[in-house]
N, C-alpha and C positions, 0 to 999 in steps of 0.2 A: 134407597135400597135398589132402585132401578139399575143404576150403573153396576152395582155389585152382581145382581142376578144376570145381567147381560154378559159380563165378563165370565162368570161361572159357566154360563151356557156355551160360550165360545171355547172354553177350555175343557168342556165336557165334565166340569166339576172335578177334574183330575186332581187328586191329592188334597183337596180342600174339604175340611169337615164343615166349617161354618165361619161366617164373617164375625169377627170379634169387635172391631171398631170400624164403622163405615166411613167413607170418604168425607161426608158432610160433617160428621162428629169430629174427625181429625182436623179438618180445616178450621172449625170453630175453636177447638182447643189450642191449636197452634197460634191463632191470633190472640187468644187470651194469654198464652205464655209470652208472646211478644210484648204485650202490654205490661205484664208483671215484670219482665226483665227491664223494659224501658224505665219503669218507675223505681226499680231497685238500684240501678246504676245511675246516679245523679251527677257524678263527676269522675274525672280521670279517664284514662285510655282503656277502652274495652276491646279485648281480642276474643272473638268467638272462634273456638278451636274445635273442629269436627274430627271425630274418630271414624276413619274410613274402614270399611266401605259402608257399613250399615246405616250410618247417620246422614248420608249425602242428600237424600230426598227430604228428610225432615229438616235438615239444616238449611237447605235452599229456601224452603218455605218460611222457616223461623227467622232467618236474617232479614227477610223482607218485611217481617212483622215487628221488628225492633226499630222503634222510631227515635233513635239517637245515634250519633256518630259511633261507628265501630269498624274494626277490621276483621278479616276472615282469613283463617289458615286451617290446615289440616295436619293430622298425623296418622301414621299407620303403625299399629303395634302388632307384634306377633308373639304368641306364646305357644304356638303349635309346631314350629319347625316343619318337617315333612310329614308328621303324623296326624292323627285325628283326635288325639287327646292332648290336653295342655301339658307342656313341659314344666310349667311352674315358673319359668324365667321369661320375663317380658322384655322384648327388644324393640326399639323404635326402628322400624324399617324405613320410614320417612319421618324426619324430625322437622318441626316447624322452622321456617327460615326467619321468622320475625322474632324479635327480642321479647322475652316474657318478663324479665326483671322489672318490677315496679308497676306492672299493668294489672288491671282486672282481667282475669282469665275465666272464661265460661267454657267449660268442656262439654261438648254436645255428644251424647251417646244415644244409640237407638234403643237399647234395652239393658236394664240392670238385671242380671240373672244370678250367676254364682258370685260375682264380684271380684274374682281373682285378678283378672286383667285390670279392672278399674282400680283396685287397691294399689297395685304396683305402679300404675300410671300416675296416680295421685302423688305417691312418694317421689317419683321421678320429676314431676312438674313442680312440686314444692321445693325441690333442690334448686330450681331456677329463680327462686325468690320473687314470685309474683306479689303484687299488692294484695290481691285476694284471689282465691280459687274456689269456684263453685261448679256444680254439675247440673246440667239440664238433660233429663232423659225423657224420651217419648214414652217409654213403658218401664214400669218398675214392678217386678214380680214379688218383691219382699221376701226373697228366699236366701239372700246373702247374709250369713252371720258375720257381724263385726266389720261393716264397711268402714274404711279409713275416713271416708267423707260421704255422708248421706246426701243424695241429690236435693238441692234446694228447690228446683223447678221440675215438676213431674207432669207429663201429659195425662197419663192414665195408669191406674193400678191394673196390672195385668194378671190373667189367670196363669196357672202353672203349665199349660199346654205349650207345645212348640209352635211359635208364631212366625208367619211369613207375611210379606207384602210391605209396601211403603218403605222400601229399603232393606227390610229384613229378608234373609234368604234361607234356602235349603239347598246346599250344593250349588250355589250361585243362581238358582232358579227363584222365581216369584218376586224379586225385588221391584219389578215394574208395576205390581198391583197397586191401585190407588187406595186400597183399604188394607187393614190388618186382619188376617184370618188364621185359624188353627189348621194344622195338617190333619188329614184323616189318619186314624190309628195305624193302618198298615203302612203309612208313609213316614211315621215318626222315626227319627234317627236313633240308633242305639248307642249307648256310651261304651 
């Protein structure tokens, strides 16, 4: 907790209500997830596919904890256009360059919240005919009704607050924090 309090002191505690998952807990859980994934995928080609931007820090730690051959790629999905609310249509802004057909695909997500984007992505990826498709999420809020595919690997069950840090942002801020924290009530975005 020393690292967290030092960072909060340097930012003046600005906008952070409390640390939800500290850096040490995250590191331990990511290593455990790496072991689980290593044991789950015993054969075949594994492609770890990160959903940018939120998953990039989690994914960089996760792929180093997976002790079996695998490849890495990313995708960028947008359902917002130029607005601040979801349009309901997911477009791949950056489509993976690697072939998905016949491969084990592990989609890495920072947080499962409403599930709208994730559901549409699962349908798009299934059309590419992977051998298997699974999801690994750092955080799962368990708020999404009717997920097309429930995450097989979950770092932490998350509270319903708006969370930042370890890749998660608020208006592109806070991604750099080595822990996950909730925003102060006055900083919470409005829908």
